[in-house]
C-alpha positions as CSV (number, residue, x, y, z in Angstrom):
1,M,103.5,143.1,132.8
2,H,100.7,144.2,130.5
3,D,97.8,142.0,131.6
4,N,100.0,138.8,131.2
5,V,99.7,139.0,127.5
6,S,103.3,138.2,126.4
7,V,105.6,135.6,127.9
8,F,108.7,137.0,126.3
9,K,109.5,140.4,125.0
10,M,112.4,141.5,122.7
11,T,114.5,144.4,123.9
12,K,117.4,145.3,121.5
13,N,117.6,141.7,120.2
14,I,117.9,140.3,123.8
15,L,115.2,137.9,124.9
16,T,114.0,138.6,128.4
17,Y,111.6,136.5,130.5
18,G,108.1,137.7,131.1
19,D,105.6,136.5,133.6
20,I,106.5,133.1,135.1
21,D,102.9,132.3,135.9
22,Q,102.1,132.6,132.2
23,M,104.9,130.1,131.3
24,Q,103.6,127.6,133.8
25,K,100.2,127.6,132.1
26,L,101.4,126.1,128.9
27,P,99.2,123.4,127.5
28,S,100.0,119.8,128.1
29,L,101.3,117.4,125.4
30,P,98.7,115.4,123.5
31,D,98.4,111.6,124.3
32,F,100.0,110.5,121.0
33,L,103.2,112.4,121.8
34,N,103.3,110.9,125.4
35,R,102.9,107.3,124.3
36,K,105.1,104.7,125.9
37,I,106.9,102.2,123.7
38,N,105.6,98.8,124.3
39,P,108.4,96.2,124.4
40,V,106.1,93.8,122.5
41,N,106.4,96.1,119.4
42,V,110.2,95.9,119.5
43,I,111.4,93.6,116.7
44,E,114.3,91.3,117.5
45,L,116.5,90.5,114.5
46,P,117.0,86.8,113.7
47,R,120.5,85.4,114.5
48,S,121.3,85.0,110.8
49,A,120.9,88.7,110.3
50,K,123.3,89.5,113.2
51,R,126.1,87.3,111.9
52,K,129.0,88.9,110.0
53,K,129.6,87.9,106.5
54,K,132.5,85.4,106.1
55,V,135.2,87.2,104.2
56,T,136.4,85.1,101.3
57,P,138.3,86.1,98.1
58,P,136.5,86.3,94.8
59,K,135.5,82.9,93.4
60,A,137.5,83.1,90.1
61,K,140.4,80.7,89.8
62,K,143.0,83.5,89.6
63,W,142.1,84.7,93.1
64,N,143.2,81.5,94.8
65,N,146.4,82.9,96.2
66,A,145.1,86.4,96.9
67,V,146.0,88.1,100.2
68,R,143.9,90.5,102.3
69,V,145.6,93.9,102.5
70,Q,144.7,97.4,103.8
71,L,145.3,100.3,101.5
72,V,144.9,104.1,101.6
73,L,143.4,105.0,98.2
74,A,142.9,108.4,96.7
75,D,141.8,108.1,93.0
76,Q,143.9,105.2,91.9
77,A,141.1,102.7,91.9
78,P,137.7,104.5,91.4
79,A,135.8,101.2,91.2
80,I,136.8,100.4,94.7
81,G,136.6,103.8,96.2
82,S,138.9,106.1,98.2
83,G,140.1,106.3,101.8
84,Y,141.1,103.3,104.0
85,R,140.1,100.1,102.3
86,T,140.6,96.5,103.0
87,V,140.8,94.6,99.7
88,W,141.9,91.3,98.2
89,A,145.2,91.7,96.2
90,K,146.7,89.4,93.7
91,V,150.2,90.6,93.0
92,G,151.9,89.8,89.7
93,N,155.1,90.9,88.0
94,V,153.9,94.2,86.7
95,W,150.3,94.7,88.0
96,A,148.5,94.2,91.3
97,H,144.9,93.2,90.8
98,L,142.5,94.4,93.6
99,A,139.0,93.3,94.5
100,D,136.7,94.4,97.3
101,D,133.9,92.5,99.0
102,Y,131.2,94.3,97.0
103,G,132.4,93.3,93.5
104,G,134.6,96.3,92.7
105,R,137.8,95.4,90.7
106,A,140.8,97.4,89.8
107,K,144.4,97.1,88.5
108,I,147.3,99.3,89.6
109,S,151.0,99.1,89.0
110,I,153.3,97.3,91.6
111,S,155.1,100.5,92.4
112,N,151.9,102.3,93.3
113,F,150.6,99.3,95.2
114,N,153.7,99.2,97.4
115,K,153.3,102.9,98.2
116,L,149.7,102.5,99.2
117,K,149.9,99.3,101.2
118,L,149.5,99.6,105.0
119,I,149.6,96.0,106.1
């Protein structure tokens, strides 16, 4: 090409290869980019951090007979969220009280609860 000046040239928005020798003369990477990860620097989590949280109903007395259910929520319980949720449910005569593992609480009617319940 023209004195090995350009590696690539644009021709009608199509990229064409230039001189291959010029491409092989690219500078090497600096040492800080080529560093190897030392296995000593890898931090191992303690066993307590790896354990899953034991799933228990809320501690209030009214949640003693609560059952774990899966629901598909849209906007019926904004404090709990939307989508597939696994929550604690305490079903009464008119209302179903819901609680998630993160402290969110909600109350929906029994008819809506039966439509949303998966398991």
